[in-house]
N, CA, C and O atoms as a GROMACS GRO file, in nm:
protein
  568
    1MET      N    1   9.244   6.376  12.914
    1MET     CA    2   9.145   6.273  12.938
    1MET      C    3   9.210   6.151  13.002
    1MET      O    4   9.155   6.090  13.094
    2ALA      N    5   9.327   6.116  12.953
    2ALA     CA    6   9.393   5.998  13.008
    2ALA      C    7   9.426   6.018  13.155
    2ALA      O    8   9.415   5.924  13.234
    3GLN      N    9   9.465   6.137  13.192
    3GLN     CA   10   9.501   6.164  13.331
    3GLN      C   11   9.376   6.173  13.419
    3GLN      O   12   9.374   6.119  13.530
    4ASN      N   13   9.274   6.242  13.371
    4ASN     CA   14   9.155   6.265  13.453
    4ASN      C   15   9.064   6.143  13.461
    4ASN      O   16   9.011   6.111  13.568
    5ILE      N   17   9.044   6.075  13.350
    5ILE     CA   18   8.948   5.965  13.345
    5ILE      C   19   9.013   5.832  13.380
    5ILE      O   20   8.960   5.755  13.460
    6PHE      N   21   9.130   5.805  13.319
    6PHE     CA   22   9.194   5.676  13.338
    6PHE      C   23   9.306   5.678  13.442
    6PHE      O   24   9.374   5.578  13.463
    7LYS      N   25   9.323   5.795  13.507
    7LYS     CA   26   9.422   5.810  13.615
    7LYS      C   27   9.564   5.774  13.572
    7LYS      O   28   9.638   5.709  13.645
    8LYS      N   29   9.601   5.819  13.452
    8LYS     CA   30   9.738   5.799  13.403
    8LYS      C   31   9.826   5.911  13.455
    8LYS      O   32   9.777   6.018  13.493
    9THR      N   33   9.956   5.887  13.457
    9THR     CA   34  10.051   5.987  13.505
    9THR      C   35  10.076   6.093  13.397
    9THR      O   36  10.034   6.077  13.282
   10LYS      N   37  10.143   6.200  13.435
   10LYS     CA   38  10.178   6.305  13.338
   10LYS      C   39  10.269   6.248  13.229
   10LYS      O   40  10.257   6.285  13.112
   11SER      N   41  10.359   6.162  13.266
   11SER     CA   42  10.450   6.101  13.170
   11SER      C   43  10.372   6.014  13.069
   11SER      O   44  10.400   6.018  12.949
   12GLU      N   45  10.277   5.938  13.118
   12GLU     CA   46  10.194   5.857  13.028
   12GLU      C   47  10.109   5.945  12.938
   12GLU      O   48  10.087   5.913  12.821
   13GLY      N   49  10.061   6.056  12.992
   13GLY     CA   50   9.986   6.152  12.911
   13GLY      C   51  10.071   6.211  12.800
   13GLY      O   52  10.024   6.229  12.688
   14ALA      N   53  10.197   6.240  12.832
   14ALA     CA   54  10.289   6.291  12.730
   14ALA      C   55  10.316   6.185  12.623
   14ALA      O   56  10.326   6.217  12.505
   15ASP      N   57  10.327   6.059  12.665
   15ASP     CA   58  10.345   5.951  12.567
   15ASP      C   59  10.226   5.941  12.474
   15ASP      O   60  10.242   5.921  12.353
   16ILE      N   61  10.105   5.955  12.528
   16ILE     CA   62   9.984   5.948  12.445
   16ILE      C   63   9.982   6.062  12.344
   16ILE      O   64   9.941   6.044  12.230
   17THR      N   65  10.025   6.180  12.387
   17THR     CA   66  10.034   6.293  12.294
   17THR      C   67  10.132   6.262  12.182
   17THR      O   68  10.107   6.297  12.066
   18SER      N   69  10.242   6.197  12.214
   18SER     CA   70  10.338   6.156  12.111
   18SER      C   71  10.277   6.055  12.015
   18SER      O   72  10.299   6.062  11.894
   19TYR      N   73  10.200   5.960  12.069
   19TYR     CA   74  10.134   5.861  11.983
   19TYR      C   75  10.036   5.929  11.887
   19TYR      O   76  10.026   5.891  11.771
   20MET      N   77   9.964   6.029  11.938
   20MET     CA   78   9.870   6.100  11.852
   20MET      C   79   9.943   6.177  11.742
   20MET      O   80   9.894   6.184  11.629
   21THR      N   81  10.058   6.233  11.773
   21THR     CA   82  10.137   6.303  11.673
   21THR      C   83  10.185   6.207  11.565
   21THR      O   84  10.182   6.240  11.446
   22ILE      N   85  10.228   6.090  11.605
   22ILE     CA   86  10.272   5.989  11.508
   22ILE      C   87  10.153   5.944  11.423
   22ILE      O   88  10.167   5.927  11.302
   23ALA      N   89  10.038   5.923  11.486
   23ALA     CA   90   9.919   5.883  11.410
   23ALA      C   91   9.880   5.990  11.309
   23ALA      O   92   9.842   5.959  11.196
   24ASN      N   93   9.889   6.116  11.349
   24ASN     CA   94   9.858   6.227  11.259
   24ASN      C   95   9.952   6.224  11.139
   24ASN      O   96   9.907   6.238  11.025
   25PHE      N   97  10.081   6.206  11.163
   25PHE     CA   98  10.180   6.200  11.054
   25PHE      C   99  10.152   6.082  10.962
   25PHE      O  100  10.150   6.097  10.839
   26VAL      N  101  10.130   5.965  11.020
   26VAL     CA  102  10.102   5.846  10.939
   26VAL      C  103   9.976   5.868  10.855
   26VAL      O  104   9.970   5.827  10.739
   27GLY      N  105   9.876   5.933  10.912
   27GLY     CA  106   9.754   5.963  10.837
   27GLY      C  107   9.779   6.057  10.722
   27GLY      O  108   9.724   6.038  10.613
   28ARG      N  109   9.860   6.159  10.743
   28ARG     CA  110   9.889   6.256  10.637
   28ARG      C  111   9.959   6.190  10.519
   28ARG      O  112   9.929   6.222  10.403
   29VAL      N  113  10.049   6.100  10.547
   29VAL     CA  114  10.124   6.034  10.440
   29VAL      C  115  10.046   5.914  10.385
   29VAL      O  116  10.026   5.902  10.264
   30GLY      N  117  10.001   5.829  10.473
   30GLY     CA  118   9.937   5.704  10.431
   30GLY      C  119   9.805   5.722  10.361
   30GLY      O  120   9.781   5.660  10.257
   31TRP      N  121   9.719   5.807  10.415
   31TRP     CA  122   9.588   5.826  10.352
   31TRP      C  123   9.599   5.895  10.217
   31TRP      O  124   9.510   5.881  10.134
   32GLY      N  125   9.705   5.969  10.195
   32GLY     CA  126   9.726   6.029  10.063
   32GLY      C  127   9.741   5.922   9.957
   32GLY      O  128   9.684   5.932   9.849
   33PHE      N  129   9.819   5.819   9.988
   33PHE     CA  130   9.836   5.708   9.893
   33PHE      C  131   9.705   5.633   9.874
   33PHE      O  132   9.671   5.594   9.762
   34VAL      N  133   9.633   5.612   9.982
   34VAL     CA  134   9.505   5.540   9.973
   34VAL      C  135   9.405   5.620   9.891
   34VAL      O  136   9.332   5.563   9.810
   35SER      N  137   9.400   5.751   9.911
   35SER     CA  138   9.303   5.832   9.837
   35SER      C  139   9.333   5.835   9.688
   35SER      O  140   9.242   5.855   9.607
   36ASP      N  141   9.459   5.816   9.651
   36ASP     CA  142   9.492   5.805   9.509
   36ASP      C  143   9.426   5.683   9.447
   36ASP      O  144   9.390   5.684   9.329
   37LYS      N  145   9.409   5.578   9.526
   37LYS     CA  146   9.350   5.453   9.476
   37LYS      C  147   9.198   5.453   9.482
   37LYS      O  148   9.132   5.408   9.388
   38ILE      N  149   9.142   5.505   9.593
   38ILE     CA  150   8.997   5.494   9.612
   38ILE      C  151   8.922   5.621   9.574
   38ILE      O  152   8.799   5.618   9.564
   39GLY      N  153   8.991   5.730   9.553
   39GLY     CA  154   8.927   5.857   9.520
   39GLY      C  155   8.916   5.947   9.641
   39GLY      O  156   8.906   5.900   9.755
   40ARG      N  157   8.917   6.076   9.616
   40ARG     CA  158   8.917   6.174   9.725
   40ARG      C  159   8.782   6.178   9.798
   40ARG      O  160   8.778   6.180   9.921
   41LYS      N  161   8.673   6.179   9.721
   41LYS     CA  162   8.541   6.185   9.785
   41LYS      C  163   8.516   6.061   9.869
   41LYS      O  164   8.462   6.070   9.979
   42THR      N  165   8.555   5.947   9.817
   42THR     CA  166   8.538   5.823   9.892
   42THR      C  167   8.622   5.827  10.019
   42THR      O  168   8.578   5.782  10.124
   43PHE      N  169   8.743   5.882  10.009
   43PHE     CA  170   8.827   5.893  10.128
   43PHE      C  171   8.759   5.978  10.234
   43PHE      O  172   8.753   5.937  10.350
   44TYR      N  173   8.706   6.095  10.196
   44TYR     CA  174   8.644   6.181  10.295
   44TYR      C  175   8.520   6.118  10.356
   44TYR      O  176   8.493   6.138  10.474
   45LEU      N  177   8.445   6.043  10.278
   45LEU     CA  178   8.329   5.972  10.332
   45LEU      C  179   8.374   5.868  10.435
   45LEU      O  180   8.319   5.860  10.544
   46LEU      N  181   8.474   5.788  10.398
   46LEU     CA  182   8.526   5.687  10.490
   46LEU      C  183   8.591   5.750  10.613
   46LEU      O  184   8.572   5.702  10.725
   47SER      N  185   8.667   5.855  10.592
   47SER     CA  186   8.738   5.921  10.702
   47SER      C  187   8.640   5.980  10.804
   47SER      O  188   8.657   5.960  10.924
   48THR      N  189   8.541   6.051  10.756
   48THR     CA  190   8.443   6.111  10.845
   48THR      C  191   8.364   6.004  10.919
   48THR      O  192   8.336   6.017  11.038
   49SER      N  193   8.327   5.898  10.848
   49SER     CA  194   8.254   5.788  10.911
   49SER      C  195   8.339   5.719  11.018
   49SER      O  196   8.291   5.688  11.127
   50ALA      N  197   8.466   5.696  10.987
   50ALA     CA  198   8.556   5.630  11.082
   50ALA      C  199   8.575   5.716  11.206
   50ALA      O  200   8.578   5.664  11.318
   51GLN      N  201   8.588   5.848  11.188
   51GLN     CA  202   8.604   5.936  11.303
   51GLN      C  203   8.480   5.936  11.391
   51GLN      O  204   8.490   5.929  11.513
   52ALA      N  205   8.363   5.945  11.329
   52ALA     CA  206   8.238   5.945  11.406
   52ALA      C  207   8.221   5.813  11.481
   52ALA      O  208   8.183   5.813  11.598
   53PHE      N  209   8.249   5.702  11.415
   53PHE     CA  210   8.237   5.571  11.478
   53PHE      C  211   8.336   5.557  11.593
   53PHE      O  212   8.300   5.510  11.701
   54ALA      N  213   8.461   5.597  11.570
   54ALA     CA  214   8.564   5.585  11.675
   54ALA      C  215   8.533   5.674  11.795
   54ALA      O  216   8.553   5.633  11.909
   55LEU      N  217   8.483   5.794  11.771
   55LEU     CA  218   8.448   5.882  11.883
   55LEU      C  219   8.327   5.828  11.958
   55LEU      O  220   8.321   5.839  12.081
   56GLY      N  221   8.232   5.770  11.886
   56GLY     CA  222   8.118   5.707  11.953
   56GLY      C  223   8.162   5.590  12.040
   56GLY      O  224   8.113   5.573  12.152
   57LEU      N  225   8.254   5.511  11.988
   57LEU     CA  226   8.305   5.399  12.067
   57LEU      C  227   8.388   5.447  12.186
   57LEU      O  228   8.392   5.380  12.289
   58ALA      N  229   8.452   5.561  12.173
   58ALA     CA  230   8.533   5.613  12.283
   58ALA      C  231   8.448   5.633  12.408
   58ALA      O  232   8.495   5.611  12.519
   59VAL      N  233   8.324   5.674  12.390
   59VAL     CA  234   8.234   5.692  12.503
   59VAL      C  235   8.208   5.557  12.571
   59VAL      O  236   8.206   5.547  12.694
   60VAL      N  237   8.189   5.453  12.491
   60VAL     CA  238   8.169   5.319  12.545
   60VAL      C  239   8.293   5.273  12.621
   60VAL      O  240   8.282   5.215  12.729
   61TRP      N  241   8.410   5.300  12.564
   61TRP     CA  242   8.534   5.256  12.629
   61TRP      C  243   8.557   5.330  12.760
   61TRP      O  244   8.610   5.273  12.855
   62ILE      N  245   8.517   5.456  12.766
   62ILE     CA  246   8.530   5.532  12.890
   62ILE      C  247   8.437   5.472  12.996
   62ILE      O  248   8.478   5.453  13.111
   63ARG      N  249   8.314   5.444  12.958
   63ARG     CA  250   8.218   5.386  13.054
   63ARG      C  251   8.265   5.250  13.104
   63ARG      O  252   8.242   5.216  13.221
   64ASN      N  253   8.329   5.172  13.017
   64ASN     CA  254   8.377   5.039  13.056
   64ASN      C  255   8.518   5.042  13.114
   64ASN      O  256   8.574   4.938  13.148
   65ASN      N  257   8.575   5.161  13.125
   65ASN     CA  258   8.711   5.181  13.177
   65ASN      C  259   8.814   5.096  13.100
   65ASN      O  260   8.901   5.034  13.160
   66ASN      N  261   8.802   5.094  12.968
   66ASN     CA  262   8.890   5.017  12.882
   66ASN      C  263   8.988   5.114  12.814
   66ASN      O  264   8.960   5.167  12.707
   67PHE      N  265   9.103   5.134  12.878
   67PHE     CA  266   9.199   5.233  12.830
   67PHE      C  267   9.256   5.197  12.692
   67PHE      O  268   9.267   5.284  12.606
   68GLY      N  269   9.293   5.071  12.671
   68GLY     CA  270   9.353   5.030  12.543
   68GLY      C  271   9.262   5.054  12.425
   68GLY      O  272   9.305   5.103  12.321
   69ALA      N  273   9.136   5.018  12.440
   69ALA     CA  274   9.040   5.040  12.332
   69ALA      C  275   9.014   5.189  12.310
   69ALA      O  276   8.999   5.234  12.196
   70TRP      N  277   9.010   5.266  12.419
   70TRP     CA  278   8.993   5.412  12.407
   70TRP      C  279   9.109   5.472  12.330
   70TRP      O  280   9.089   5.556  12.242
   71LEU      N  281   9.230   5.430  12.364
   71LEU     CA  282   9.348   5.482  12.295
   71LEU      C  283   9.345   5.445  12.147
   71LEU      O  284   9.378   5.528  12.062
   72LEU      N  285   9.307   5.324  12.115
   72LEU     CA  286   9.296   5.282  11.976
   72LEU      C  287   9.194   5.367  11.901
   72LEU      O  288   9.217   5.404  11.786
   73SER      N  289   9.082   5.397  11.964
   73SER     CA  290   8.981   5.483  11.901
   73SER      C  291   9.039   5.619  11.868
   73SER      O  292   9.016   5.672  11.760
   74PHE      N  293   9.116   5.676  11.962
   74PHE     CA  294   9.172   5.808  11.936
   74PHE      C  295   9.286   5.804  11.836
   74PHE      O  296   9.311   5.904  11.768
   75LEU      N  297   9.356   5.694  11.825
   75LEU     CA  298   9.458   5.683  11.721
   75LEU      C  299   9.393   5.674  11.583
   75LEU      O  300   9.446   5.726  11.486
   76VAL      N  301   9.278   5.608  11.574
   76VAL     CA  302   9.202   5.607  11.448
   76VAL      C  303   9.160   5.749  11.411
   76VAL      O  304   9.174   5.790  11.296
   77VAL      N  305   9.110   5.822  11.509
   77VAL     CA  306   9.073   5.962  11.485
   77VAL      C  307   9.194   6.043  11.442
   77VAL      O  308   9.184   6.126  11.351
   78GLY      N  309   9.309   6.021  11.504
   78GLY     CA  310   9.431   6.093  11.470
   78GLY      C  311   9.476   6.068  11.327
   78GLY      O  312   9.516   6.161  11.257
   79THR      N  313   9.471   5.942  11.284
   79THR     CA  314   9.512   5.913  11.146
   79THR      C  315   9.414   5.973  11.046
   79THR      O  316   9.455   6.026  10.943
   80ALA      N  317   9.284   5.964  11.076
   80ALA     CA  318   9.185   6.019  10.984
   80ALA      C  319   9.195   6.171  10.978
   80ALA      O  320   9.179   6.230  10.871
   81TYR      N  321   9.220   6.234  11.092
   81TYR     CA  322   9.235   6.379  11.096
   81TYR      C  323   9.357   6.423  11.016
   81TYR      O  324   9.351   6.518  10.938
   82GLY      N  325   9.468   6.353  11.036
   82GLY     CA  326   9.588   6.384  10.958
   82GLY      C  327   9.567   6.359  10.811
   82GLY      O  328   9.614   6.436  10.726
   83GLY      N  329   9.497   6.251  10.779
   83GLY     CA  330   9.466   6.222  10.639
   83GLY      C  331   9.383   6.331  10.574
   83GLY      O  332   9.401   6.364  10.457
   84GLY      N  333   9.290   6.388  10.651
   84GLY     CA  334   9.210   6.498  10.599
   84GLY      C  335   9.295   6.617  10.560
   84GLY      O  336   9.273   6.679  10.456
   85PHE      N  337   9.393   6.649  10.644
   85PHE     CA  338   9.485   6.758  10.612
   85PHE      C  339   9.572   6.723  10.492
   85PHE      O  340   9.599   6.809  10.407
   86GLY      N  341   9.617   6.599  10.485
   86GLY     CA  342   9.707   6.559  10.377
   86GLY      C  343   9.639   6.550  10.241
   86GLY      O  344   9.701   6.579  10.138
   87VAL      N  345   9.513   6.511  10.240
   87VAL     CA  346   9.441   6.488  10.114
   87VAL      C  347   9.373   6.615  10.063
   87VAL      O  348   9.345   6.626   9.944
   88LEU      N  349   9.346   6.710  10.150
   88LEU     CA  350   9.269   6.828  10.111
   88LEU      C  351   9.328   6.905   9.993
   88LEU      O  352   9.252   6.939   9.902
   89PRO      N  353   9.457   6.935   9.988
   89PRO     CA  354   9.509   7.009   9.872
   89PRO      C  355   9.485   6.936   9.739
   89PRO      O  356   9.451   6.999   9.640
   90ALA      N  357   9.503   6.804   9.737
   90ALA     CA  358   9.479   6.728   9.614
   90ALA      C  359   9.330   6.727   9.580
   90ALA      O  360   9.294   6.737   9.463
   91PHE      N  361   9.244   6.716   9.680
   91PHE     CA  362   9.100   6.717   9.658
   91PHE      C  363   9.055   6.850   9.598
   91PHE      O  364   8.977   6.853   9.503
   92VAL      N  365   9.103   6.960   9.655
   92VAL     CA  366   9.068   7.093   9.604
   92VAL      C  367   9.125   7.113   9.464
   92VAL      O  368   9.060   7.174   9.379
   93SER      N  369   9.243   7.063   9.441
   93SER     CA  370   9.303   7.072   9.308
   93SER      C  371   9.220   6.995   9.205
   93SER      O  372   9.203   7.041   9.092
   94ASP      N  373   9.170   6.879   9.244
   94ASP     CA  374   9.083   6.803   9.154
   94ASP      C  375   8.955   6.880   9.122
   94ASP      O  376   8.905   6.874   9.009
   95LEU      N  377   8.904   6.953   9.219
   95LEU     CA  378   8.778   7.026   9.200
   95LEU      C  379   8.795   7.156   9.121
   95LEU      O  380   8.717   7.184   9.030
   96PHE      N  381   8.899   7.234   9.155
   96PHE     CA  382   8.910   7.370   9.102
   96PHE      C  383   9.030   7.393   9.012
   96PHE      O  384   9.045   7.503   8.958
   97GLY      N  385   9.115   7.295   8.996
   97GLY     CA  386   9.234   7.313   8.914
   97GLY      C  387   9.355   7.346   8.999
   97GLY      O  388   9.343   7.385   9.115
   98SER      N  389   9.471   7.330   8.941
   98SER     CA  390   9.594   7.343   9.019
   98SER      C  391   9.639   7.488   9.040
   98SER      O  392   9.723   7.513   9.126
   99LYS      N  393   9.586   7.583   8.963
   99LYS     CA  394   9.632   7.722   8.978
   99LYS      C  395   9.600   7.781   9.114
   99LYS      O  396   9.682   7.855   9.171
  100ILE      N  397   9.484   7.750   9.166
  100ILE     CA  398   9.443   7.811   9.292
  100ILE      C  399   9.428   7.708   9.404
  100ILE      O  400   9.360   7.734   9.504
  101SER      N  401   9.488   7.592   9.388
  101SER     CA  402   9.464   7.485   9.486
  101SER      C  403   9.518   7.518   9.624
  101SER      O  404   9.455   7.485   9.724
  102ALA      N  405   9.635   7.582   9.632
  102ALA     CA  406   9.692   7.612   9.764
  102ALA      C  407   9.603   7.710   9.841
  102ALA      O  408   9.574   7.688   9.959
  103VAL      N  409   9.561   7.815   9.776
  103VAL     CA  410   9.476   7.914   9.840
  103VAL      C  411   9.342   7.852   9.876
  103VAL      O  412   9.291   7.872   9.987
  104SER      N  413   9.285   7.776   9.784
  104SER     CA  414   9.154   7.715   9.808
  104SER      C  415   9.159   7.614   9.921
  104SER      O  416   9.066   7.606  10.001
  105ALA      N  417   9.266   7.537   9.929
  105ALA     CA  418   9.277   7.437  10.035
  105ALA      C  419   9.279   7.503  10.172
  105ALA      O  420   9.214   7.454  10.264
  106TRP      N  421   9.352   7.612  10.186
  106TRP     CA  422   9.357   7.675  10.317
  106TRP      C  423   9.232   7.757  10.347
  106TRP      O  424   9.196   7.773  10.463
  107LEU      N  425   9.167   7.807  10.244
  107LEU     CA  426   9.039   7.872  10.268
  107LEU      C  427   8.935   7.770  10.312
  107LEU      O  428   8.847   7.802  10.392
  108ALA      N  429   8.944   7.648  10.260
  108ALA     CA  430   8.852   7.543  10.301
  108ALA      C  431   8.871   7.505  10.447
  108ALA      O  432   8.779   7.453  10.510
  109ARG      N  433   8.990   7.530  10.503
  109ARG     CA  434   9.018   7.496  10.642
  109ARG      C  435   8.983   7.608  10.740
  109ARG      O  436   8.994   7.589  10.860
  110THR      N  437   8.941   7.723  10.690
  110THR     CA  438   8.912   7.833  10.783
  110THR      C  439   8.791   7.804  10.871
  110THR      O  440   8.776   7.866  10.976
  111HIS      N  441   8.707   7.711  10.831
  111HIS     CA  442   8.591   7.678  10.914
  111HIS      C  443   8.632   7.613  11.046
  111HIS      O  444   8.555   7.616  11.142
  112GLU      N  445   8.750   7.556  11.052
  112GLU     CA  446   8.789   7.483  11.172
  112GLU      C  447   8.804   7.575  11.293
  112GLU      O  448   8.767   7.536  11.404
  113TRP      N  449   8.858   7.694  11.274
  113TRP     CA  450   8.872   7.782  11.390
  113TRP      C  451   8.734   7.820  11.442
  113TRP      O  452   8.716   7.839  11.562
  114GLN      N  453   8.636   7.832  11.350
  114GLN     CA  454   8.501   7.866  11.394
  114GLN      C  455   8.444   7.754  11.482
  114GLN      O  456   8.385   7.782  11.587
  115TRP      N  457   8.462   7.630  11.441
  115TRP     CA  458   8.410   7.519  11.520
  115TRP      C  459   8.487   7.502  11.650
  115TRP      O  460   8.431   7.459  11.750
  116CYS      N  461   8.615   7.537  11.649
  116CYS     CA  462   8.691   7.533  11.774
  116CYS      C  463   8.633   7.634  11.873
  116CYS      O  464   8.620   7.605  11.992
  117CYS      N  465   8.599   7.752  11.823
  117CYS     CA  466   8.540   7.855  11.910
  117CYS      C  467   8.403   7.812  11.961
  117CYS      O  468   8.371   7.831  12.078
  118VAL      N  469   8.321   7.754  11.872
  118VAL     CA  470   8.189   7.708  11.912
  118VAL      C  471   8.202   7.597  12.016
  118VAL      O  472   8.132   7.597  12.118
  119GLY      N  473   8.293   7.501  11.990
  119GLY     CA  474   8.313   7.392  12.085
  119GLY      C  475   8.360   7.442  12.220
  119GLY      O  476   8.314   7.394  12.324
  120ALA      N  477   8.450   7.539  12.220
  120ALA     CA  478   8.498   7.595  12.346
  120ALA      C  479   8.386   7.666  12.420
  120ALA      O  480   8.376   7.657  12.543
  121ALA      N  481   8.301   7.735  12.347
  121ALA     CA  482   8.189   7.805  12.410
  121ALA      C  483   8.090   7.705  12.470
  121ALA      O  484   8.039   7.726  12.580
  122VAL      N  485   8.063   7.598  12.399
  122VAL     CA  486   7.970   7.497  12.450
  122VAL      C  487   8.028   7.432  12.576
  122VAL      O  488   7.956   7.412  12.674
  123LEU      N  489   8.157   7.398  12.572
  123LEU     CA  490   8.218   7.337  12.690
  123LEU      C  491   8.220   7.434  12.808
  123LEU      O  492   8.196   7.394  12.922
  124ALA      N  493   8.248   7.560  12.780
  124ALA     CA  494   8.248   7.659  12.889
  124ALA      C  495   8.108   7.674  12.947
  124ALA      O  496   8.091   7.689  13.068
  125CYS      N  497   8.009   7.670  12.860
  125CYS     CA  498   7.870   7.684  12.903
  125CYS      C  499   7.826   7.567  12.988
  125CYS      O  500   7.757   7.584  13.089
  126CYS      N  501   7.864   7.449  12.947
  126CYS     CA  502   7.819   7.328  13.016
  126CYS      C  503   7.909   7.290  13.133
  126CYS      O  504   7.878   7.197  13.207
  127GLY      N  505   8.018   7.359  13.149
  127GLY     CA  506   8.108   7.327  13.258
  127GLY      C  507   8.210   7.223  13.223
  127GLY      O  508   8.284   7.177  13.310
  128GLY      N  509   8.217   7.183  13.095
  128GLY     CA  510   8.314   7.083  13.052
  128GLY      C  511   8.292   6.951  13.122
  128GLY      O  512   8.179   6.901  13.127
  129CYS      N  513   8.396   6.894  13.176
  129CYS     CA  514   8.390   6.765  13.245
  129CYS      C  515   8.382   6.783  13.396
  129CYS      O  516   8.403   6.687  13.471
  130ALA      N  517   8.354   6.902  13.440
  130ALA     CA  518   8.350   6.928  13.583
  130ALA      C  519   8.234   6.852  13.647
  130ALA      O  520   8.135   6.820  13.581
  131ASP      N  521   8.249   6.825  13.775
  131ASP     CA  522   8.144   6.753  13.847
  131ASP      C  523   8.017   6.835  13.858
  131ASP      O  524   7.906   6.782  13.849
  132SER      N  525   8.032   6.964  13.878
  132SER     CA  526   7.914   7.049  13.889
  132SER      C  527   7.902   7.131  13.762
  132SER      O  528   7.962   7.237  13.750
  133ALA      N  529   7.825   7.082  13.666
  133ALA     CA  530   7.809   7.150  13.538
  133ALA      C  531   7.708   7.261  13.553
  133ALA      O  532   7.588   7.238  13.557
  134ARG      N  533   7.759   7.382  13.560
  134ARG     CA  534   7.672   7.501  13.570
  134ARG      C  535   7.711   7.598  13.461
  134ARG      O  536   7.829   7.609  13.426
  135PRO      N  537   7.616   7.669  13.406
  135PRO     CA  538   7.652   7.771  13.308
  135PRO      C  539   7.746   7.874  13.373
  135PRO      O  540   7.713   7.936  13.474
  136SER      N  541   7.864   7.888  13.312
  136SER     CA  542   7.960   7.979  13.371
  136SER      C  543   8.013   8.079  13.269
  136SER      O  544   8.116   8.144  13.292
  137SER      N  545   7.945   8.092  13.157
  137SER     CA  546   7.994   8.179  13.051
  137SER      C  547   7.879   8.261  12.997
  137SER      O  548   7.766   8.213  12.987
  138PRO      N  549   7.906   8.387  12.962
  138PRO     CA  550   7.801   8.469  12.902
  138PRO      C  551   7.756   8.413  12.766
  138PRO      O  552   7.648   8.446  12.718
  139LEU      N  553   7.839   8.328  12.704
  139LEU     CA  554   7.800   8.269  12.577
  139LEU      C  555   7.684   8.172  12.591
  139LEU      O  556   7.622   8.135  12.492
  140CYS      N  557   7.653   8.131  12.713
  140CYS     CA  558   7.542   8.040  12.736
  140CYS      C  559   7.408   8.107  12.707
  140CYS      O  560   7.308   8.040  12.682
  141LEU      N  561   7.408   8.238  12.709
  141LEU     CA  562   7.284   8.310  12.684
  141LEU      C  563   7.250   8.316  12.536
  141LEU      O  564   7.137   8.350  12.500
  142LEU      N  565   7.344   8.282  12.450
  142LEU     CA  566   7.320   8.288  12.305
  142LEU      C  567   7.228   8.179  12.261
  142LEU      O  568   7.196   8.169  12.143
   0.00000   0.00000   0.00000
C-alpha cells in the first residue's frame, strides 16, 4: 500500500514492514500486562474497537494523502493484532481451565485461515485495487 498509494520506495516499504513487526511484538508483550489489569474481555472489546476505528481512519488518511497518520493507524492495528495473539492463551485458560488452554487457544485461531481465504476470494472477485475492477475469479459466482 505504501508503494502503490503513497509512492514510497521499496526500501521505505521494507522499513514499514519492520515497524509493523515491532508493533506486533510490542502488542504481544504490552497488551498482556494491560489485560491483567483491565480483564481479558475488556481487552478484546477495546482491541477490536481500536482496530475497527484505526482501519476506518486509514481510509480517510488515504483520501487525504496523509502518510504519517495512515502509518500510525496501521501501527495501532499491529499492536492490537499482536495483543490478540498474546492474550488469547490466558483468555482461553480463564474460560476453560489450564489443562486444555494451549489446544483451545490454537483451535480458537483456526477461523483466521478461513477469513483469509474469504478475503482473498473477495479481493480476487472485485479486482483488488486495480483500476479496472472486473470479476476475474470463479469464486465470484458464489
